[in-house]
C-alpha positions in Angstrom: 165.9 105.0 82.2 166.1 102.9 85.3 166.5 104.9 88.5 167.7 104.0 92.0 166.4 106.3 94.8 168.4 106.1 98.0 167.8 107.7 101.4 171.1 108.1 103.4 170.2 108.6 107.0 172.4 110.5 109.5 175.3 110.8 107.1 176.6 113.7 109.2 176.9 111.4 112.3 177.2 107.8 111.1 180.3 107.6 109.0 182.9 105.4 110.7 185.8 104.1 108.6 184.5 105.5 105.3 181.0 104.1 105.5 179.7 107.0 103.3 181.8 105.5 100.6 179.2 102.8 100.1 177.0 105.4 98.6 179.7 106.5 96.2 180.2 102.9 95.1 176.5 102.3 94.4 176.4 105.6 92.5 179.4 104.7 90.4 178.1 101.2 89.6 174.8 102.6 88.5 176.5 105.3 86.4 178.5 102.7 84.6 175.3 101.0 83.5 173.4 104.1 82.6 171.2 103.9 85.7 170.2 107.2 87.4 171.1 107.2 91.1 169.5 109.8 93.3 170.7 110.1 96.9 168.7 112.0 99.4 169.7 112.8 103.0 167.9 112.8 106.3 169.3 113.8 109.7 168.0 115.0 113.1 165.1 117.5 112.8 164.9 117.1 109.0 161.4 117.1 107.5 159.9 113.6 107.8 160.2 111.9 104.4 157.9 109.4 102.8 160.2 106.3 103.4 158.1 104.2 101.0 159.1 106.5 98.1 162.7 105.2 98.3 164.2 102.0 96.9 167.0 101.8 99.5 167.4 103.2 103.1 171.0 103.3 104.3 172.5 103.8 107.8 176.3 103.7 108.4 178.2 103.1 111.6 178.7 105.2 114.7 180.1 105.0 118.2 177.9 104.9 121.3 177.8 108.7 121.5 176.5 109.1 118.0 173.9 106.3 118.5 172.6 108.0 121.6 172.3 111.3 119.7 170.2 109.9 116.9 168.2 107.2 118.9 165.2 109.5 119.8 165.0 110.9 116.3 165.2 107.5 114.7 162.3 106.3 116.8 160.2 109.1 115.4 160.9 107.5 112.0 160.0 103.9 113.1 156.4 103.8 111.7 157.6 105.1 108.3 160.6 102.8 108.1 158.6 99.8 109.2 156.0 100.5 106.5 158.7 100.8 103.9 160.4 97.6 105.0 157.2 95.7 104.8 156.6 97.0 101.2 160.0 95.7 100.2 162.2 98.8 100.4 165.8 97.6 100.9 167.6 98.3 104.2 171.4 98.4 104.2 172.7 98.8 107.7 176.3 99.0 109.0 177.5 98.5 112.6 175.6 101.1 114.7 172.8 101.1 112.1 172.7 97.3 112.4 172.4 97.4 116.1 169.7 100.1 116.2 167.2 98.0 114.1 167.2 95.2 116.6 165.4 95.0 120.0 167.9 97.0 122.0 171.5 98.0 122.6 173.0 97.9 126.0 176.3 99.8 126.3 179.4 99.1 128.3 178.0 101.0 131.3 174.7 99.0 131.3 172.6 101.8 129.8 169.9 100.3 127.6 168.9 101.9 124.4 165.7 100.7 122.7 166.1 99.7 119.1 163.4 99.9 116.4 162.6 96.3 117.1 162.1 95.4 113.4 164.2 92.3 114.0 164.6 89.9 116.9 168.4 90.3 117.5 169.8 92.4 120.4 173.2 93.7 121.3 175.0 93.9 124.6 178.4 95.6 124.8 181.4 94.1 126.7 181.7 95.9 130.1 185.5 95.9 129.5 186.0 98.5 126.7 189.3 96.9 125.9 187.6 93.7 124.8 186.5 94.6 121.3 186.1 92.7 118.0 188.8 94.4 115.9 190.4 93.5 112.6 189.9 92.4 109.1 187.2 89.7 108.5 186.3 87.2 105.9 182.7 86.1 105.6 181.5 83.3 103.4 178.1 84.1 101.9 175.6 82.4 99.6 172.8 84.9 99.5 173.5 85.8 95.8 173.0 82.1 94.8 176.8 81.6 94.6 179.3 81.0 97.3 181.4 84.2 97.7 183.9 85.2 100.4 183.5 88.8 101.2 185.9 91.0 103.3 185.7 94.0 105.5 187.0 95.6 108.7 185.2 95.2 112.0 185.6 97.2 115.2 182.8 96.8 117.8 182.4 96.1 121.5 178.8 95.1 121.0 177.9 91.4 121.0 174.9 90.9 118.8 172.9 87.8 119.7 169.7 85.9 118.6 170.5 86.4 114.9 168.3 83.9 113.2 169.4 84.5 109.6 173.0 85.7 109.4 174.6 87.2 106.4 177.3 84.5 106.3 179.8 82.3 108.1 183.0 83.7 109.6 186.1 82.3 108.0 188.5 84.7 109.7 187.7 87.3 112.3 185.0 87.6 115.0 181.6 88.3 113.5 178.4 89.1 115.5 180.1 88.2 118.8 183.7 87.5 119.9 184.9 84.5 117.9 181.4 84.0 116.5 180.7 81.5 113.7 178.4 83.9 111.9 178.3 87.6 110.9 175.6 90.0 110.1 171.9 89.6 109.4 170.2 88.9 106.1 166.7 88.9 104.5 165.9 89.4 100.8 165.6 93.1 101.4 167.9 93.5 104.4 171.7 93.4 104.7 173.0 94.3 108.1 176.7 93.9 108.9 179.6 95.0 111.1 181.9 95.3 108.0 183.3 98.8 107.4 186.0 99.7 104.9 183.6 100.7 103.2 181.9 97.3 102.9 181.1 97.6 99.2 184.6 98.6 98.0 186.0 95.0 97.6 182.6 93.3 97.4 180.9 94.1 94.1 178.5 91.2 94.5 176.8 92.9 97.4 176.5 96.1 95.5 175.0 94.4 92.5 172.6 92.3 94.6 171.2 95.5 96.2 170.9 97.3 92.8 169.3 94.4 91.1 166.9 93.8 94.0 165.8 97.4 94.0 165.3 97.7 90.3 163.5 94.4 90.0 161.2 95.2 92.9 160.3 98.5 91.2 159.8 96.9 87.8 157.9 93.9 89.0 160.2 91.6 87.1 163.7 90.3 87.3 166.2 92.9 86.1 169.6 91.5 85.0 172.4 94.0 85.3 175.0 94.6 82.6 178.3 92.9 83.9 181.1 95.3 84.9 184.8 94.6 84.9 185.4 93.8 88.6 188.9 92.3 88.2 190.6 95.1 90.3 188.1 94.8 93.1 188.4 91.0 93.2 192.2 91.2 93.1 192.1 93.6 96.1 189.8 91.2 97.9 192.0 88.2 97.1 195.1 89.9 98.5 193.3 90.4 101.8 191.9 86.8 101.8 195.4 85.4 101.1 196.9 87.6 103.8 194.4 86.5 106.5 194.5 82.9 105.6 198.3 82.9 105.3 198.4 81.7 101.7 
């Protein structure tokens, strides 16, 4: 039986807007295909795991306070995470998790928090805390090989810059910066985004890309997933797309 092994990091601290639901969705979509899904957890002062033993490493979103609490501990994990990333382990990063894997995050008070530096982007928060990127968002993506409009909810004061390979183009909403043209960051084994909601609830294409990538990497060959009936998820997404585009 195929098996997906996930490490959910700081689930007790990084869980804005239902981000932990992303794990439930992956588990459900695996179950419907007869794929075993094992989800381990890591938090501050946990025993250091072998990050390369996982197929997927996941961090949800958190506010500045939560990011400050985990930053020092996360840096202790840098070597292991970097090794896993280079070996092809998938990184799925939401909001605060997204920010912390860049060069640095500077908060609204000007305090600078060093990121893991795995990627070249960096984030600077708006000094005026009332100026935030808030609301539902539509992002047009092509990373699956097809053009798909994905949706989510964003709420961030941070302005993420120097993103060389975004997840997609903003159709409605803000994105990486206020009124940005692009949102998120993408590599074949990295999806980083500001989309909460949880992100995977209305976007089954992202879930299946992650599952397929992880299983294919482990098997050393392309694994095609059994199609699921995603009509409800796609109808929910279309309702949001129509609402935001005034159709």
